[in-house]
C-alpha positions, 0 to 999 in steps of 0.5 A, a space after each residue: 886735858 879739857 876732858 879730864 877737867 870736866 869729868 871731875 873726881 872725888 878726893 877724900 869724899 869731896 867732889 872736885 870740879 876738876 882734877 889738879 895735881 896741886 890739890 894738896 895746896 888748895 885742900 891744905 889752905 882750906 883746912 888751915 882756914 877752917 881750923 883757924 876759926 873752929 878751934 877758938 870758937 869751939 873752945 869758947 862755947 864748950 868752956 862756957 857751959 862747963 865748970 869743975 863739976 861738968 856741964 852747966 849753964 851756971 856761968 851764963 846765969 852768973 853773967 846775966 845776974 851779977 850786978 857788975 856784969 849787968 852794969 858792964 853790959 848796960 855801959 857797953 850798949 849806951 856807949 856804943 849807941 852814942 858812938 854810932 850816932 855821933 859817928 854817923 852824924 860826923 861821918 855823914 856830914 863830912 862825907 857829903 861835904 867832900 863829895 857833893 859840895 864846893 868845900 875847899 881843900 877836899 883832898 886835905 880833908 880826906 887825908 885828915 880823915 884817913 889819919 883819924 882812921 889810922 890812929 889807934 883808938 888807944 893812942 888817941 885815948 892816951 893823948 886825950 888824957 894829956 889834953 883833957 885830964 881834969 888836973 894837968 890836961 893842957 886844955 884845962 890848964 889853958 882854960 884856967 889861965 884864961 878864966 883865972 878860975 880853978 875849975 876844969 873845962 872838961 874831964 875826959 875820965 867820964 862816960 861822956 869823955 869816953 864816948 867823945 874819944 871813941 866817936 873820934 876814931 869811929 866816924 871814919 868807918 861811917 865816912 867811908 860808906 857814906 862818901 862812897 854812896 854820895 859819889 854814886 848818887 846822880 843829881 838828876 833826881 835832886 834837880 827834878 825836885 828843885 824844878 817842881 818847887 822843892 827847896 834845898 831842905 825838902 830836896 835833901 829830906 825827900 831825895 838825898 836822905 832816902 838814897 843815902 839811908 842804907 849807907 847811914 844805917 850801915 855806917 851806924 852799925 859798923 861804928 856801933 860794932 867798932 865801939 863794942 869791940 874796943 878795949 884800949 879806950 875804955 880801959 884807959 879812960 873808963 877804968 880810972 873812973 870805975 866805968 866797965 864795958 864788956 871788954 874790960 870786964 872780960 880782961 878783969 876775969 883774966 886777972 889772978 885767979 883767972 875765971 876762964 869759964 866766966 870769960 867764955 860765957 861773957 864772950 858769947 853774948 858779945 859774939 852773938 850780938 856782933 853776928 846779928 848786927 853784921 847780918 843786919 848790916 849785910 841785909 841793909 846793904 843788900 837792899 835794892 830799893 834805893 838805887 839810881 840808874 844813870 847814863 850819860 846824863 847822870 851827872 853829879 853837880 856840886 852844891 854851892 855853899 856860898 857865904 857858908 863855905 868858910 864857916 863850914 870849912 872851919 867847922 870841919 877843921 875843928 872836928 878833925 883837930 879833935 881827932 888829929 891835930 890836938 892829939 898829934 901835937 900833945 904827943 909830939 910835945 910830950 915826946 920832946 919834953 922833960 916834963 910834959 905838963 910844962 911849956 916846951 921851951 929850951 930848958 924843957 926840950 930833950 931827946 932823952 925820951 927817944 934814947 930811952 925808948 930805942 936804946 935803954 929800956 929793954 921792954 920797948 926794944 923787945 916790943 918794937 922787934 916783936 911788933 914788926 916781926 909779927 907784922 911782917 910775918 902775919 902780913 906775908 902769911 896772911 896775904 898768901 893764905 888770902 890769895 889761895 882762898 880767894 883763888 879757890 872761891 873765885 875759880 870754884 876749884 872745890 865743890 862748896 868753895 863758896 862756903 870758904 868765904 864765910 870762914 874767911 870773913 867770919 873774924 869780922 863778927 869776932 871781937 879781938 878780945 873774944 878771939 883771944 879768950 878762945 885762943 887762950 883756952 886752946 893753946 894753954 893746954 896740951 897737945 899744943 901749948 903756945 901761950 908765952 910765945 909770939 906764935 899765939 899772937 901770930 895766930 891771933 893776928 892772922 885770924 883777925 886780919 884775914 877778912 881784909 886780906 881776903 876781901 882785897 884779894 877776892 876783889 882783885 881776882 874778880 877783875 882778872 878773866 879766867 881765859 888768861 889762866 886757861 891759855 897757860 893751862 892749855 900749854 901744860 901749866 897746872 893751876 898753881 903755876 898759872 896762879 904764880 905766873 899769870 894771875 898773881 902778877 896781874 893781881 900784884 897791886 891788890 895783893 901788895 895793898 892787902 899786905 899793907 892793910 894786914 901789916 897796919 892792922 897788926 902793929 896797932 892791935 891791942 884787944 887780942 894782944 892784951 890777953 895773950 902776951 907774955 913778958 918775952 912776947 910783948 908788942 908795942 900796943 901792950 907796952 904802951 898800955 903798961 907804961 900808962 900804968 907807970 906814968 911814963 908819958 914821954 916813952 908812950 909818946 915816942 912809941 905812939 909817934 913811931 907807930 904813926 910814922 910807920 903807918 903813914 909810910 905804909 899808907 903813902 906807898 899804898 896810895 901811890 900804888 892804888 891811886 886812891 885814899 886808904 879809906 876808900 881802898 879798904 871799903 
């Protein structure tokens, strides 16, 4: 058998590293992955250079000359820049505090950052409309009650308000990267600088900052990209104020009559910008200039905050109150209120909102069923496909298998709304018409969540030595049996974590679903967006609480399984 393994064969013109009777499984999984990416991207590029007359670049000319489109591009760049900057400052500060100082209640702070990470940005944006709306916002009403005036404290329906809310749900990405780096930096270099006479500020500027600089730059890029691809928050907070971003402008192009050529042309710059920034981020993280090597003496000593320990902790709680405590409080208040803007007393208390959402309103019942059905189906299929692709790339079953990693991670550079444009073009016409069914959403979610499933499976397989599989194959098992009986059981915890991550990603997804849903295939995120237009605050709050409750139950299971927090596990 070993001789047969080393000889190699050809199948369909593709040279194999060794023959295996389960070849159709590996080839089928690889082909499915390639097609998931090739179809929508090919459709976007081909449609962007066509109109009714044939080939043309007029669509691009209109995108880059029409004032409304240029304004949306400018707004997107401005918003994303400030969101990235604020996210790095907040995430960097919190990351350093929880890893390098004696800040109290560090585990609680990490848990609250995790809550910020899990909260869908569109839900956070909706909560802040109840908190800081200029007229009925709870914080503005409190401000008027205290001051006795008629002015509002803060209007969330502004570009400043939009940047503020988007930064609240982008900083966990920067926190994850910076906290991981801070945990790896030894204190020896900092101690040496102190011995040579440097004060704490100079030590931080000349030692700690350069060591953490790649993570800071990478965190900025990730937060920038996260902001670039968001649809829900700009739609909820920006559209009422007439502020368009690229994603909301693409959405408007799908309103009747749809302008698919322009939507495709508008999607290409967003796609290319994302690809460039992801490449830059990989290049920054690939540098080795700012690395430390430590042995047994490479210890990390805790920085004493001294008299500032309590004030700093209060500052941390204030930041996390904006992303967790205040939004969650207003959602709970609205869910149990007859009139959300009134005080929650016994006369205003009700559970009718829950009854309405769960038992009376048919759209929410169907959306809840669709959401969890798609979540379970996508997570199961995605984990299985990610496992097969990760196994192919790790065991190098096919020559050129390493290129499959590119296709598995490619959705990282495709914003959800861009992916939706491509899928809409492909599956609204023969030979395969899926628009109007849940299956087009399934394909969108499967494609979009593939990177997290693949990354989790790949990192797990790397820790499992191939000799264990070789032993089973010597005893007569083929590769698929070895994977099922040996490797998969050993990778059980990592694969379950991948399933959970994909499930959570699906139930909170809006940017792709908003272009692909039909009346019979609505999901919770789309219903929340629709109910926002109808002013159904109580129903939205109930659905938001349901999303959060399910997400946190899944997270608790992941943390118990992995023994570490979700943000670290995802990173």
